[in-house]
C-alpha positions as CSV (number, residue, x, y, z in Angstrom):
1,M,0.0,0.0,0.0
2,H,3.0,2.3,0.6
3,I,3.7,2.7,-3.1
4,I,0.0,3.4,-3.9
5,Y,0.0,6.2,-1.3
6,A,3.3,7.5,-2.6
7,C,2.0,7.6,-6.2
8,L,-1.2,9.2,-5.2
9,S,0.6,11.9,-3.2
10,V,3.0,12.6,-6.1
11,F,0.1,13.1,-8.5
12,I,-1.9,15.3,-6.1
13,L,1.2,17.4,-5.2
14,S,2.1,17.9,-8.8
15,F,-1.5,19.0,-9.6
16,L,-1.5,21.4,-6.6
17,S,1.9,22.9,-7.4
18,V,1.1,23.8,-11.0
19,Y,-2.4,25.0,-10.0
20,S,-1.0,27.2,-7.3
21,I,1.9,28.8,-9.3
22,T,0.1,29.4,-12.6
23,P,-1.6,32.6,-11.4
24,Y,1.9,34.0,-10.6
25,I,3.2,33.0,-14.0
26,I,0.3,34.8,-15.6
27,R,1.3,38.0,-13.8
28,I,4.9,37.5,-14.8
29,A,3.9,37.0,-18.4
30,Y,2.0,40.3,-18.5
31,K,4.9,42.2,-16.8
32,T,7.5,40.7,-19.2
33,K,5.3,41.0,-22.3
34,F,5.2,37.2,-22.9
35,L,1.9,37.6,-24.7
36,D,0.2,36.1,-27.7
37,N,-1.7,38.7,-29.8
38,P,-4.8,37.9,-31.9
39,G,-4.1,37.2,-35.6
40,I,-5.6,36.1,-38.8
41,R,-4.7,32.4,-38.2
42,K,-5.5,32.4,-34.5
43,I,-8.8,31.8,-32.7
44,H,-8.4,33.9,-29.6
45,K,-9.8,37.4,-29.7
46,K,-7.7,39.1,-26.9
47,V,-4.1,39.3,-25.8
48,T,-3.2,36.1,-23.7
49,P,-0.2,35.2,-21.7
50,L,2.2,32.6,-23.2
51,L,4.3,31.3,-20.3
52,G,2.1,28.3,-19.4
53,G,4.8,25.8,-20.4
54,L,7.1,27.3,-17.8
55,A,4.4,26.7,-15.1
56,V,4.0,23.1,-16.1
57,F,7.8,22.5,-16.3
58,I,8.4,24.1,-12.9
59,G,5.8,21.8,-11.2
60,F,7.2,18.8,-13.1
61,F,10.8,19.6,-12.1
62,L,10.1,20.3,-8.5
63,L,8.0,17.1,-8.0
64,T,10.7,15.1,-9.8
65,I,13.3,16.4,-7.2
66,Y,10.8,15.7,-4.5
67,V,10.5,12.1,-5.6
68,I,14.2,11.8,-5.5
69,F,14.3,13.4,-2.0
70,L,11.8,10.8,-0.8
71,N,14.1,8.1,-2.2
72,L,11.3,6.9,-4.5
73,H,13.9,7.1,-7.3
74,S,17.7,7.5,-7.3
75,F,19.3,10.6,-8.7
76,D,21.0,8.6,-11.6
77,L,22.1,9.3,-15.1
78,P,18.7,8.6,-16.8
79,I,16.7,11.0,-14.7
80,I,19.5,13.7,-14.9
81,G,19.6,13.3,-18.7
82,Y,15.8,13.4,-18.9
83,L,15.6,16.7,-16.9
84,I,18.4,18.3,-18.9
85,G,16.7,17.4,-22.2
86,A,13.4,18.8,-20.9
87,L,15.2,22.0,-19.8
88,I,16.8,22.5,-23.2
89,I,13.4,22.1,-24.9
90,V,11.7,24.5,-22.6
91,S,14.5,27.1,-22.9
92,V,14.4,26.9,-26.7
93,G,10.6,27.3,-26.6
94,I,10.8,30.3,-24.3
95,I,13.3,32.1,-26.6
96,D,11.1,31.3,-29.6
97,D,8.0,32.6,-27.9
98,K,9.7,35.9,-26.9
99,Y,12.0,36.7,-29.9
100,G,11.2,34.1,-32.6
101,M,13.9,31.6,-33.6
102,N,15.5,30.4,-36.9
103,P,14.1,26.9,-37.7
104,I,17.6,25.5,-38.0
105,L,18.6,26.7,-34.5
106,K,15.3,25.3,-33.1
107,L,16.0,21.9,-34.8
108,I,19.5,21.9,-33.3
109,G,18.1,22.5,-29.8
110,Q,15.6,19.7,-30.3
111,A,18.3,17.4,-31.6
112,M,20.5,18.2,-28.5
113,A,17.6,17.3,-26.2
114,C,17.0,14.1,-28.1
115,F,20.7,13.0,-28.0
116,I,21.0,13.7,-24.2
117,F,17.9,11.6,-23.5
118,V,18.9,8.8,-25.8
119,Y,22.5,8.7,-24.4
120,S,21.6,9.0,-20.7
121,N,19.0,6.2,-21.0
122,N,21.4,3.9,-22.8
123,L,19.2,3.7,-25.9
124,L,21.9,4.1,-28.6
125,H,21.5,0.5,-29.8
126,M,17.8,0.1,-29.0
127,L,16.8,-0.7,-32.6
128,G,20.1,-2.3,-33.6
129,P,23.2,-0.4,-34.9
130,I,23.6,3.2,-33.9
131,Y,23.3,4.4,-37.4
132,I,19.7,3.0,-37.5
133,T,18.6,3.7,-33.9
134,L,19.7,7.4,-33.8
135,P,17.9,8.6,-37.0
136,V,14.7,6.7,-36.1
137,L,14.5,8.0,-32.5
138,F,15.4,11.5,-33.6
139,L,12.7,11.4,-36.2
140,W,10.2,10.1,-33.7
141,M,11.1,12.7,-31.0
142,V,11.4,15.8,-33.3
143,G,8.3,14.7,-35.2
144,L,6.2,14.5,-32.0
145,M,7.5,17.7,-30.6
146,N,6.5,19.5,-33.8
147,A,3.2,17.6,-34.0
148,L,2.2,18.8,-30.5
149,N,3.4,22.3,-31.4
150,F,1.1,22.1,-34.5
151,L,-1.8,20.7,-32.5
152,D,-1.6,23.4,-29.8
153,N,-4.1,25.5,-31.7
154,M,-7.2,25.6,-29.4
155,D,-7.8,26.1,-25.7
156,G,-7.0,23.0,-23.6
157,I,-6.6,20.5,-26.4
158,I,-3.1,19.2,-25.9
159,T,-3.1,19.9,-22.1
160,G,-6.1,17.6,-21.5
161,M,-5.0,15.1,-24.2
162,S,-1.5,14.8,-22.8
163,G,-2.7,14.4,-19.3
164,I,-4.9,11.5,-20.4
165,L,-2.0,9.9,-22.4
166,A,0.3,10.3,-19.3
167,L,-2.2,8.3,-17.2
168,G,-2.1,5.7,-20.0
169,F,1.7,5.5,-19.8
170,Y,1.4,5.1,-16.1
171,A,-1.1,2.2,-16.4
172,F,1.2,0.7,-19.1
173,S,4.3,0.9,-16.8
174,F,2.3,-0.5,-13.9
175,I,1.1,-3.5,-15.9
176,S,4.6,-4.2,-17.4
177,K,6.4,-4.1,-14.1
178,T,8.4,-7.3,-13.4
179,N,11.6,-7.9,-11.5
180,S,13.7,-7.7,-14.6
181,V,12.4,-4.3,-15.7
182,A,11.4,-2.9,-12.3
183,T,13.8,0.1,-12.5
184,Q,12.6,1.2,-16.0
185,A,9.0,0.7,-15.0
186,N,9.3,2.8,-11.9
187,F,11.1,5.5,-13.8
188,M,8.2,5.7,-16.3
189,S,5.5,5.4,-13.6
190,L,6.8,8.3,-11.5
191,L,7.5,10.6,-14.5
192,A,4.1,9.8,-16.0
193,L,2.2,10.6,-12.7
194,I,4.2,13.8,-12.2
195,F,3.4,15.0,-15.7
196,A,-0.2,14.0,-15.5
197,G,-0.7,15.9,-12.3
198,A,1.1,18.9,-13.8
199,A,-1.0,18.9,-17.0
200,F,-4.3,18.6,-15.1
201,G,-3.2,21.3,-12.7
202,F,-2.7,23.6,-15.6
203,L,-5.9,22.6,-17.5
204,P,-8.3,24.8,-15.4
205,Y,-6.4,27.9,-16.7
206,N,-6.0,26.6,-20.2
207,F,-9.5,25.2,-20.9
208,N,-11.7,27.5,-23.0
209,P,-11.8,30.4,-22.4
210,A,-8.0,30.2,-21.7
211,K,-6.4,32.5,-19.3
212,I,-2.9,31.4,-20.4
213,F,-1.4,29.5,-23.3
214,L,1.3,26.8,-23.3
215,G,3.4,28.6,-25.9
216,D,6.0,26.8,-27.9
217,A,7.9,26.1,-24.7
218,G,4.9,24.1,-23.3
219,S,3.8,22.4,-26.6
220,M,7.4,21.2,-27.3
221,F,7.8,20.1,-23.7
222,F,4.6,18.1,-24.0
223,G,5.8,16.6,-27.2
224,Y,9.2,15.8,-25.6
225,F,7.4,14.0,-22.7
226,L,5.1,12.0,-25.0
227,A,7.9,11.0,-27.4
228,T,10.3,9.9,-24.6
229,M,7.5,7.9,-22.8
230,G,6.7,6.3,-26.2
231,I,10.3,5.2,-26.5
232,L,10.5,3.8,-23.0
233,A,7.1,2.2,-23.4
234,G,8.2,0.5,-26.7
235,R,11.4,-0.8,-25.0
236,L,9.5,-2.2,-22.0
237,A,6.8,-3.8,-24.3
238,V,9.4,-5.5,-26.4
239,I,11.3,-6.8,-23.4
240,R,8.2,-8.0,-21.7
241,M,6.7,-9.7,-24.8
242,D,10.0,-10.7,-26.4
243,N,8.6,-9.5,-29.8
244,N,9.7,-6.5,-31.8
245,L,6.2,-6.0,-33.2
246,F,5.4,-4.4,-29.8
247,Y,7.3,-1.3,-30.9
248,L,3.9,-0.5,-32.5
249,L,2.4,0.0,-29.1
250,P,3.5,3.7,-28.6
251,V,2.5,4.4,-32.2
252,L,-1.0,3.2,-31.4
253,L,-1.1,5.1,-28.1
254,L,0.0,8.4,-29.8
255,S,-2.0,7.9,-32.9
256,Y,-4.2,11.0,-32.6
257,A,-1.2,13.4,-32.7
258,I,0.2,11.4,-35.6
259,F,-3.1,11.5,-37.4
260,D,-3.4,15.3,-37.0
261,I,-0.1,16.2,-38.4
262,S,-0.5,13.6,-41.2
263,L,-3.9,15.0,-42.1
264,V,-2.7,18.6,-42.3
265,S,0.5,17.7,-44.2
266,F,-1.4,15.7,-46.7
267,I,-4.1,18.3,-47.3
268,R,-1.7,21.2,-47.6
269,K,0.6,19.3,-49.9
270,R,-2.4,18.2,-52.1
271,D,-3.7,21.8,-52.2
272,G,-0.3,23.3,-53.1
273,R,0.3,25.1,-49.8
274,K,3.3,25.2,-47.5
275,I,3.2,22.4,-44.9
276,S,5.1,24.3,-42.3
277,Q,3.0,27.5,-42.4
278,G,0.3,27.7,-39.7
279,G,-3.4,27.9,-40.4
280,K,-6.9,27.0,-39.2
281,D,-7.1,23.7,-41.0
282,H,-6.2,21.1,-38.3
283,S,-8.5,18.4,-37.3
284,T,-9.4,20.4,-34.2
285,H,-10.4,23.5,-36.3
286,R,-12.6,21.3,-38.6
287,I,-14.3,19.6,-35.6
288,D,-14.9,23.1,-34.1
289,T,-16.4,24.3,-37.4
290,A,-18.8,21.3,-37.3
291,M,-19.6,21.5,-33.5
292,Q,-19.5,25.3,-33.2
293,S,-18.0,24.9,-29.7
294,P,-14.3,24.9,-28.6
295,K,-15.3,23.1,-25.4
296,V,-17.1,20.3,-27.2
297,T,-14.2,20.0,-29.6
298,A,-11.8,19.6,-26.7
299,L,-14.1,16.9,-25.1
300,I,-14.3,15.0,-28.4
301,V,-10.5,14.9,-28.7
302,Y,-10.3,13.8,-25.0
303,L,-12.8,11.1,-25.7
304,I,-11.0,9.8,-28.7
305,N,-7.7,9.6,-26.7
306,I,-9.4,7.9,-23.8
307,V,-10.6,5.2,-26.2
308,I,-7.1,4.9,-27.7
309,V,-5.6,4.5,-24.2
310,L,-8.1,1.9,-23.1
311,V,-7.6,-0.2,-26.3
312,T,-3.8,0.1,-26.1
313,I,-3.7,-1.1,-22.5
314,L,-6.2,-3.9,-23.2
315,V,-4.0,-5.1,-26.2
316,F,-0.9,-5.0,-24.0
317,K,-2.6,-6.8,-21.1
318,M,-3.7,-9.6,-23.4
319,G,-0.2,-9.9,-24.8
320,S,-1.3,-10.7,-28.4
321,Y,0.7,-9.4,-31.3
322,Q,-2.1,-10.4,-33.6
323,L,-4.5,-8.2,-31.7
324,L,-1.9,-5.4,-31.7
325,I,-1.7,-5.6,-35.5
326,I,-5.5,-5.7,-35.9
327,S,-6.0,-2.8,-33.6
328,T,-3.4,-0.7,-35.3
329,I,-5.0,-1.4,-38.7
330,L,-8.5,-0.7,-37.4
331,F,-7.4,2.7,-36.0
332,A,-5.6,3.4,-39.2
333,I,-8.9,2.7,-41.1
334,F,-10.9,4.8,-38.6
335,F,-8.5,7.8,-39.0
336,L,-8.6,7.5,-42.8
337,F,-12.4,7.6,-42.7
338,F,-12.4,10.4,-40.0
339,G,-9.9,12.4,-42.0
340,N,-11.9,12.1,-45.2
341,K,-15.0,13.4,-43.3
342,L,-13.0,16.3,-41.8
343,D,-11.6,17.1,-45.2
344,Q,-15.1,17.8,-46.4
345,I,-15.7,20.5,-43.7
346,P,-14.8,23.9,-45.1
347,V,-12.1,25.9,-43.4
348,A,-10.9,29.5,-43.8
349,I,-7.5,29.6,-45.6
350,P,-5.6,32.9,-44.9
351,E,-4.2,34.7,-48.0
352,T,-0.7,33.9,-46.7
353,Q,-1.5,30.3,-47.2
354,S,-3.0,30.6,-50.6
355,K,-1.9,28.1,-53.3
356,L,1.6,28.5,-54.5
357,D,2.2,29.3,-58.1
């Protein structure tokens, strides 16, 4: 029962810490002009603070140190590397939010965070030779960081979604815990609970109408968390099941974020528009157009991710690679159908995103 109380206290304290410090971060954002102004490709109608990512990271960092202080986890290389990688991502995001940043410099910062995480967690040969493992893990991490950055386009969407997924990662690590992988499972469990508490502590301020936004610092930190948990979950699943097909598990768990960036990229490419340029044509924008409610849109996205989490945990619990393949295919078919329906919903395309000649 001790570990149950410890996990519950970590979650609650993480929630309370972020919930308590966010009002102060809002004041700091106004004083330092960390603000997001309304624009042609933005939904909000008034100036809104941007430092939400810092509030979540502070709560996450403090509770991680608290966990170490309680001897629930040792202050070892994996956790040091994890925190350094997270700090780099948040720092890059804060600079980008305030001053803007050259995409190449941003990519270098993301790559540094990726390498530190991979090296400190002894993952350089996770998928075989280093020349295969590094590119694949870099693509996964950088891709998800940018996917969450893209998806952070409506109040509360990725905050609630990421909190749900974090609880999914906790459930996964709890189920997968055996003597042979106890250290890795505990590492995942504690970080997942801390992050989930931090995300849900921030959600009351970020849900529509938002009092503060995550900013690039927050959305990339959320992407960093989900990407790293996905890698650790994939490693645990393969070790537990002794089958490399279980690397599909994190792909299934994070399939909504993958779906959104794939949908936007395909439609923009098809229509002759720049993929990297922002716009109101994401899955969330299209759902909002149909539902006419940002709150309902957020709840729909939450519901989809809850279903994904429950299916993924069930598949892992049953330990059937056939069921994993079938579930992945079924979700792929669902997202193809869903994407086709969303594509039929008209969206406003800014002149800056008009078709290229």
